[in-house]
SESE-63409 format. One record per residue: residue number from 1; x, y, z of N, C-alpha, C in turn. Coordinates in nm, 3 decimals, decimal comma. Example, Ala and Ser with C-alpha at 12.3 -4.5 7.8 and 13.67 -1.06 7.14 Angstrom:
BEGIN
- resi;n.X;n.Y;n.Z;ca.X;ca.Y;ca.Z;c.X;c.Y;c.Z
- 1;1,319;-0,569;0,780;1,230;-0,450;0,780;1,320;-0,330;0,780;
- 2;1,285;-0,225;0,708;1,367;-0,106;0,714;1,290;0,003;0,787;
***
This chain:
BEGIN
- resi;n.X;n.Y;n.Z;ca.X;ca.Y;ca.Z;c.X;c.Y;c.Z
- 1;8,378;11,181;6,240;8,350;11,042;6,270;8,482;10,976;6,307;
- 2;8,492;10,931;6,426;8,615;10,863;6,469;8,609;10,717;6,428;
- 3;8,724;10,653;6,427;8,729;10,514;6,380;8,634;10,422;6,454;
- 4;8,618;10,432;6,588;8,527;10,339;6,657;8,383;10,343;6,606;
- 5;8,341;10,455;6,544;8,205;10,467;6,492;8,191;10,409;6,351;
- 6;8,298;10,365;6,291;8,295;10,317;6,154;8,239;10,175;6,146;
- 7;8,177;10,142;6,032;8,132;10,003;6,012;8,254;9,909;6,015;
- 8;8,235;9,785;6,060;8,348;9,692;6,072;8,429;9,674;5,944;
- 9;8,362;9,666;5,826;8,439;9,647;5,703;8,520;9,771;5,667;
- 10;8,472;9,889;5,708;8,550;10,010;5,684;8,668;10,017;5,782;
- 11;8,648;9,969;5,903;8,761;9,962;5,997;8,872;9,874;5,939;
- 12;8,832;9,763;5,876;8,931;9,676;5,811;9,000;9,748;5,697;
- 13;8,925;9,826;5,619;8,984;9,902;5,509;9,083;10,005;5,562;
- 14;9,050;10,067;5,675;9,141;10,164;5,737;9,272;10,096;5,776;
- 15;9,263;9,978;5,835;9,385;9,904;5,871;9,466;9,870;5,746;
- 16;9,400;9,830;5,640;9,467;9,798;5,514;9,536;9,922;5,457;
- 17;9,463;10,034;5,454;9,512;10,157;5,393;9,615;10,230;5,480;
- 18;9,596;10,225;5,611;9,689;10,290;5,702;9,632;10,409;5,776;
- 19;9,527;10,471;5,724;9,463;10,582;5,792;9,322;10,600;5,738;
- 20;9,242;10,674;5,812;9,105;10,703;5,771;9,105;10,840;5,706;
- 21;9,050;10,850;5,587;9,050;10,978;5,516;8,931;10,983;5,419;
- 22;8,900;11,102;5,369;8,790;11,114;5,273;8,809;11,029;5,148;
- 23;8,932;11,020;5,098;8,956;10,940;4,978;8,920;10,794;4,998;
- 24;8,960;10,740;5,111;8,926;10,601;5,142;8,774;10,587;5,149;
- 25;8,708;10,685;5,210;8,562;10,682;5,221;8,496;10,687;5,083;
- 26;8,552;10,763;4,990;8,497;10,771;4,854;8,503;10,634;4,787;
- 27;8,621;10,570;4,790;8,635;10,438;4,728;8,548;10,333;4,795;
- 28;8,542;10,340;4,927;8,458;10,249;5,005;8,312;10,263;4,962;
- 29;8,265;10,386;4,960;8,124;10,412;4,929;8,092;10,377;4,784;
- 30;8,179;10,412;4,692;8,156;10,378;4,551;8,144;10,227;4,535;
- 31;8,231;10,154;4,603;8,229;10,008;4,594;8,101;9,949;4,652;
- 32;8,059;10,000;4,766;7,937;9,950;4,829;7,815;9,973;4,738;
- 33;7,808;10,093;4,680;7,696;10,125;4,591;7,700;10,032;4,469;
- 34;7,818;10,015;4,411;7,830;9,932;4,291;7,793;9,786;4,319;
- 35;7,843;9,731;4,428;7,811;9,592;4,461;7,660;9,574;4,480;
- 36;7,599;9,671;4,545;7,454;9,665;4,566;7,380;9,671;4,432;
- 37;7,419;9,765;4,346;7,352;9,780;4,216;7,369;9,657;4,128;
- 38;7,485;9,593;4,136;7,512;9,475;4,054;7,461;9,346;4,118;
- 39;7,419;9,355;4,245;7,379;9,235;4,317;7,498;9,140;4,334;
- 40;7,616;9,197;4,353;7,740;9,119;4,358;7,795;9,112;4,499;
- 41;7,883;9,018;4,518;7,957;9,000;4,642;8,102;9,040;4,619;
- 42;8,177;9,051;4,727;8,322;9,074;4,719;8,383;8,962;4,635;
- 43;8,471;8,998;4,542;8,529;8,901;4,449;8,614;8,797;4,521;
- 44;8,589;8,672;4,488;8,675;8,564;4,535;8,783;8,536;4,431;
- 45;8,748;8,554;4,303;8,841;8,532;4,194;8,825;8,649;4,096;
- 46;8,795;8,622;3,970;8,785;8,727;3,870;8,643;8,755;3,824;
- 47;8,543;8,708;3,900;8,405;8,725;3,858;8,359;8,871;3,862;
- 48;8,427;8,952;3,938;8,400;9,096;3,945;8,527;9,169;3,901;
- 49;8,510;9,274;3,823;8,622;9,355;3,775;8,601;9,498;3,824;
- 50;8,708;9,562;3,869;8,703;9,703;3,908;8,804;9,780;3,824;
- 51;8,759;9,894;3,773;8,846;9,983;3,696;8,842;10,119;3,766;
- 52;8,958;10,165;3,812;8,966;10,296;3,878;9,039;10,392;3,784;
- 53;8,999;10,519;3,789;9,058;10,619;3,701;9,146;10,717;3,778;
- 54;9,200;10,672;3,892;9,290;10,755;3,972;9,372;10,664;4,060;
- 55;9,481;10,718;4,112;9,564;10,639;4,203;9,569;10,702;4,341;
- 56;9,454;10,751;4,384;9,442;10,815;4,515;9,405;10,712;4,622;
- 57;9,384;10,761;4,742;9,343;10,676;4,854;9,217;10,597;4,822;
- 58;9,132;10,650;4,736;9,007;10,583;4,703;9,030;10,446;4,640;
- 59;9,141;10,428;4,569;9,170;10,299;4,506;9,186;10,189;4,611;
- 60;9,242;10,222;4,727;9,254;10,123;4,833;9,117;10,084;4,888;
- 61;9,026;10,180;4,898;8,890;10,148;4,940;8,823;10,052;4,843;
- 62;8,845;10,076;4,714;8,789;9,988;4,611;8,846;9,848;4,624;
- 63;8,979;9,837;4,638;9,040;9,704;4,648;8,987;9,629;4,769;
- 64;8,980;9,698;4,883;8,940;9,629;5,005;8,795;9,581;4,998;
- 65;8,706;9,669;4,959;8,564;9,633;4,959;8,529;9,535;4,848;
- 66;8,582;9,559;4,728;8,543;9,478;4,613;8,615;9,344;4,606;
- 67;8,734;9,337;4,667;8,814;9,215;4,655;8,887;9,208;4,522;
- 68;8,881;9,313;4,444;8,952;9,318;4,316;9,094;9,368;4,342;
- 69;9,192;9,294;4,290;9,331;9,330;4,314;9,414;9,312;4,188;
- 70;9,530;9,377;4,184;9,622;9,358;4,072;9,664;9,211;4,064;
- 71;9,689;9,151;4,179;9,737;9,014;4,183;9,640;8,913;4,124;
- 72;9,509;8,938;4,140;9,410;8,848;4,083;9,381;8,883;3,937;
- 73;9,428;8,998;3,893;9,405;9,039;3,754;9,267;9,093;3,727;
- 74;9,198;9,139;3,832;9,065;9,195;3,812;9,055;9,339;3,863;
- 75;9,169;9,404;3,881;9,175;9,545;3,923;9,258;9,618;3,819;
- 76;9,198;9,719;3,758;9,264;9,791;3,649;9,272;9,939;3,680;
- 77;9,385;9,998;3,649;9,410;10,141;3,672;9,420;10,212;3,539;
- 78;9,338;10,313;3,522;9,343;10,402;3,406;9,385;10,538;3,460;
- 79;9,496;10,589;3,417;9,553;10,711;3,472;9,488;10,835;3,412;
- 80;9,362;10,859;3,447;9,286;10,973;3,396;9,271;11,084;3,499;
- 81;9,310;11,059;3,624;9,301;11,161;3,727;9,158;11,196;3,767;
- 82;9,067;11,103;3,753;8,927;11,129;3,785;8,880;11,034;3,894;
- 83;8,794;11,081;3,980;8,733;10,996;4,083;8,617;10,922;4,017;
- 84;8,653;10,828;3,930;8,555;10,748;3,856;8,590;10,602;3,877;
- 85;8,486;10,522;3,899;8,502;10,381;3,932;8,400;10,301;3,852;
- 86;8,447;10,200;3,781;8,358;10,113;3,705;8,376;9,971;3,758;
- 87;8,264;9,908;3,783;8,263;9,770;3,833;8,180;9,689;3,734;
- 88;8,229;9,571;3,697;8,158;9,489;3,599;8,165;9,343;3,637;
- 89;8,066;9,269;3,590;8,057;9,125;3,616;8,103;9,047;3,493;
- 90;8,183;8,945;3,519;8,218;8,851;3,413;8,113;8,741;3,414;
- 91;8,073;8,686;3,304;8,121;8,711;3,169;8,037;8,811;3,092;
- 92;7,931;8,865;3,153;7,833;8,947;3,079;7,880;9,088;3,047;
- 93;7,968;9,145;3,131;8,008;9,284;3,113;7,907;9,383;3,170;
- 94;7,803;9,331;3,236;7,708;9,422;3,301;7,784;9,502;3,405;
- 95;7,768;9,635;3,398;7,855;9,721;3,478;7,779;9,838;3,537;
- 96;7,843;9,900;3,634;7,796;10,026;3,689;7,918;10,118;3,700;
- 97;7,901;10,242;3,655;8,007;10,342;3,657;7,964;10,452;3,753;
- 98;8,052;10,484;3,847;8,024;10,590;3,944;8,128;10,700;3,927;
- 99;8,081;10,820;3,901;8,169;10,936;3,888;8,136;11,033;4,000;
- 100;8,237;11,065;4,082;8,214;11,160;4,190;8,171;11,293;4,132;
- 101;8,062;11,348;4,184;8,012;11,475;4,133;8,107;11,588;4,171;
- 102;8,110;11,694;4,089;8,191;11,810;4,125;8,147;11,868;4,259;
- 103;8,239;11,930;4,327;8,214;11,986;4,460;8,086;12,069;4,464;
- 104;8,065;12,152;4,363;7,948;12,241;4,365;7,817;12,167;4,345;
- 105;7,821;12,041;4,302;7,699;11,963;4,282;7,669;11,868;4,397;
- 106;7,763;11,856;4,491;7,742;11,770;4,607;7,690;11,855;4,723;
- 107;7,637;11,790;4,827;7,599;11,866;4,946;7,721;11,943;4,998;
- 108;7,699;12,063;5,052;7,814;12,141;5,100;7,888;12,067;5,212;
- 109;8,018;12,063;5,198;8,101;11,991;5,295;8,213;12,081;5,342;
- 110;8,242;12,082;5,470;8,356;12,161;5,519;8,487;12,095;5,475;
- 111;8,565;12,163;5,392;8,685;12,103;5,336;8,794;12,080;5,440;
- 112;8,791;12,155;5,550;8,896;12,138;5,651;8,856;12,039;5,760;
- 113;8,737;11,984;5,753;8,690;11,888;5,853;8,680;11,751;5,787;
- 114;8,789;11,678;5,791;8,797;11,549;5,722;8,696;11,448;5,776;
- 115;8,671;11,450;5,906;8,576;11,354;5,965;8,436;11,380;5,912;
- 116;8,396;11,508;5,904;8,262;11,540;5,853;8,251;11,505;5,706;
- 117;8,356;11,533;5,631;8,357;11,499;5,489;8,343;11,347;5,470;
- 118;8,419;11,270;5,547;8,410;11,124;5,539;8,272;11,077;5,580;
- 119;8,216;11,136;5,687;8,082;11,098;5,733;7,981;11,122;5,621;
- 120;7,992;11,235;5,552;7,902;11,266;5,441;7,916;11,161;5,330;
- 121;8,039;11,123;5,300;8,062;11,022;5,196;7,996;10,889;5,233;
- 122;7,993;10,857;5,361;7,937;10,730;5,405;7,785;10,730;5,413;
- 123;7,724;10,847;5,436;7,581;10,850;5,469;7,491;10,924;5,373;
- 124;7,544;11,006;5,286;7,460;11,081;5,192;7,401;10,985;5,088;
- 125;7,286;11,018;5,031;7,232;10,934;4,924;7,334;10,925;4,809;
- 126;7,348;10,807;4,754;7,449;10,783;4,649;7,436;10,883;4,534;
- 127;7,313;10,912;4,491;7,292;11,001;4,378;7,332;11,145;4,407;
- 128;7,343;11,182;4,535;7,388;11,317;4,567;7,541;11,327;4,560;
- 129;7,609;11,213;4,565;7,755;11,210;4,561;7,812;11,171;4,426;
- 130;7,745;11,077;4,360;7,796;11,019;4,236;7,695;11,030;4,123;
- 131;7,746;11,043;4,003;7,664;11,018;3,885;7,678;10,868;3,861;
- 132;7,567;10,797;3,869;7,568;10,651;3,859;7,506;10,611;3,727;
- 133;7,583;10,534;3,648;7,537;10,491;3,517;7,549;10,339;3,508;
- 134;7,439;10,274;3,473;7,445;10,130;3,450;7,465;10,108;3,301;
- 135;7,554;10,017;3,266;7,589;9,994;3,127;7,645;9,854;3,109;
- 136;7,678;9,821;2,987;7,748;9,697;2,955;7,879;9,739;2,889;
- 137;7,990;9,683;2,938;8,121;9,721;2,884;8,192;9,599;2,827;
- 138;8,289;9,628;2,741;8,379;9,522;2,695;8,483;9,507;2,805;
- 139;8,491;9,388;2,859;8,578;9,365;2,973;8,724;9,349;2,932;
- 140;8,815;9,395;3,020;8,956;9,366;2,997;8,976;9,214;2,998;
- 141;9,079;9,169;2,929;9,108;9,025;2,926;9,126;8,971;3,067;
- 142;9,085;8,847;3,085;9,108;8,779;3,212;9,258;8,759;3,230;
- 143;9,299;8,746;3,353;9,441;8,728;3,383;9,492;8,600;3,319;
- 144;9,616;8,604;3,275;9,677;8,484;3,220;9,813;8,464;3,285;
- 145;9,853;8,340;3,293;9,984;8,309;3,350;10,078;8,285;3,233;
- 146;10,186;8,360;3,229;10,283;8,351;3,119;10,416;8,302;3,173;
- 147;10,491;8,240;3,088;10,623;8,193;3,130;10,719;8,310;3,146;
- 148;10,822;8,289;3,223;10,926;8,390;3,241;11,049;8,351;3,160;
- 149;11,118;8,452;3,112;11,246;8,434;3,044;11,347;8,524;3,113;
- 150;11,473;8,500;3,089;11,578;8,579;3,153;11,613;8,698;3,062;
- 151;11,615;8,817;3,121;11,660;8,935;3,048;11,809;8,917;3,019;
- 152;11,846;8,939;2,895;11,984;8,917;2,854;12,078;9,031;2,897;
- 153;12,024;9,133;2,961;12,110;9,242;3,009;12,128;9,235;3,161;
- 154;12,016;9,230;3,236;12,026;9,231;3,382;12,020;9,092;3,444;
- 155;11,972;8,995;3,366;11,964;8,858;3,414;11,842;8,826;3,497;
- 156;11,754;8,924;3,519;11,635;8,899;3,600;11,526;8,831;3,518;
- 157;11,448;8,743;3,583;11,335;8,682;3,511;11,229;8,788;3,481;
- 158;11,168;8,778;3,364;11,065;8,872;3,323;10,957;8,795;3,246;
- 159;10,832;8,834;3,266;10,722;8,771;3,195;10,749;8,781;3,045;
- 160;10,737;8,671;2,975;10,773;8,667;2,833;10,696;8,770;2,751;
- 161;10,575;8,801;2,790;10,495;8,898;2,714;10,534;9,043;2,744;
- 162;10,629;9,064;2,835;10,672;9,199;2,870;10,817;9,225;2,829;
- 163;10,868;9,147;2,735;11,005;9,167;2,689;11,008;9,250;2,562;
- 164;11,123;9,302;2,531;11,146;9,377;2,407;11,267;9,316;2,337;
- 165;11,261;9,308;2,205;11,374;9,261;2,127;11,453;9,384;2,084;
- 166;11,574;9,396;2,134;11,660;9,509;2,099;11,789;9,451;2,042;
- 167;11,810;9,475;1,914;11,929;9,425;1,844;11,946;9,275;1,864;
- 168;11,835;9,201;1,855;11,842;9,056;1,864;11,852;9,002;2,006;
- 169;11,848;9,090;2,106;11,856;9,047;2,246;11,719;9,063;2,312;
- 170;11,683;8,967;2,397;11,558;8,973;2,471;11,585;9,047;2,601;
- 171;11,518;9,164;2,614;11,541;9,250;2,730;11,410;9,281;2,801;
- 172;11,420;9,302;2,934;11,305;9,352;3,009;11,283;9,498;2,967;
- 173;11,170;9,553;3,000;11,137;9,689;2,956;11,237;9,792;3,008;
- 174;11,274;9,791;3,139;11,372;9,891;3,184;11,507;9,880;3,111;
- 175;11,554;9,757;3,089;11,682;9,742;3,019;11,670;9,785;2,873;
- 176;11,556;9,756;2,811;11,534;9,800;2,672;11,534;9,952;2,665;
- 177;11,472;10,017;2,762;11,469;10,164;2,763;11,609;10,220;2,784;
- 178;11,686;10,161;2,875;11,824;10,206;2,898;11,907;10,186;2,772;
- 179;11,889;10,073;2,705;11,963;10,044;2,582;11,930;10,148;2,475;
- 180;11,802;10,180;2,461;11,759;10,279;2,362;11,815;10,418;2,395;
- 181;11,816;10,456;2,524;11,870;10,585;2,566;12,019;10,593;2,537;
- 182;12,092;10,484;2,561;12,236;10,478;2,535;12,262;10,492;2,386;
- 183;12,179;10,427;2,303;12,195;10,433;2,158;12,169;10,572;2,103;
- 184;12,081;10,651;2,170;12,048;10,785;2,124;12,159;10,885;2,150;
- 185;12,248;10,856;2,244;12,353;10,952;2,281;12,469;10,949;2,186;
***
C-alpha cells in the first residue's frame, strides 16, 4: 500500500512520524479500534488517556490518532516491551485494552513485505489482530502544573516535584545521581 492509498488521517500520521511502516499502522489501528469501542473522539485535553507498553513506531500512531501526548499529560509509557495499548475515559476509567496477537495467531503476513503487512493491519478484522478487552481501570493522576526551583549544582530550573535532597542541597535528578556516584568512589 503506497502512501497515496492511505486514509487522510494516516497520511497525517505518516508526516508526523516521518515514514510509513507496520509499527505506525499497528498504533494507528489500535487507536481507531479503541476510539470506536469507547465512543470517543480525538482528545482535546485530558478526557482520553492512552497508555502504551512499548516505545516503538506504534506509539507515534497512538499519539497522532488519539490526541494523547506527554505534553497534555494524558499519554503514559510503561516500558514492558509489549504491543499493548490501553485507552480510558476520564473520569469513569472505562477503558479498552488492545494486545497485538502473537504472529502465529494473526493472519499469515509476509514479513519482508512491509506494505502488505501494513495493509493487513489497516483492513483485517480487529479481533484477528488484537485481543480486545473492555474494562475499568484506575486512571493515572491528571496532569498538574508545579513550580520550578533552581538546581543548586547545575543552576537549571527543575520541577519542584522532581528534585532530590542530597546533603541538604536541592538537586535535579541527573545532578543527584552524579553526586551519589562521586560519593561512592
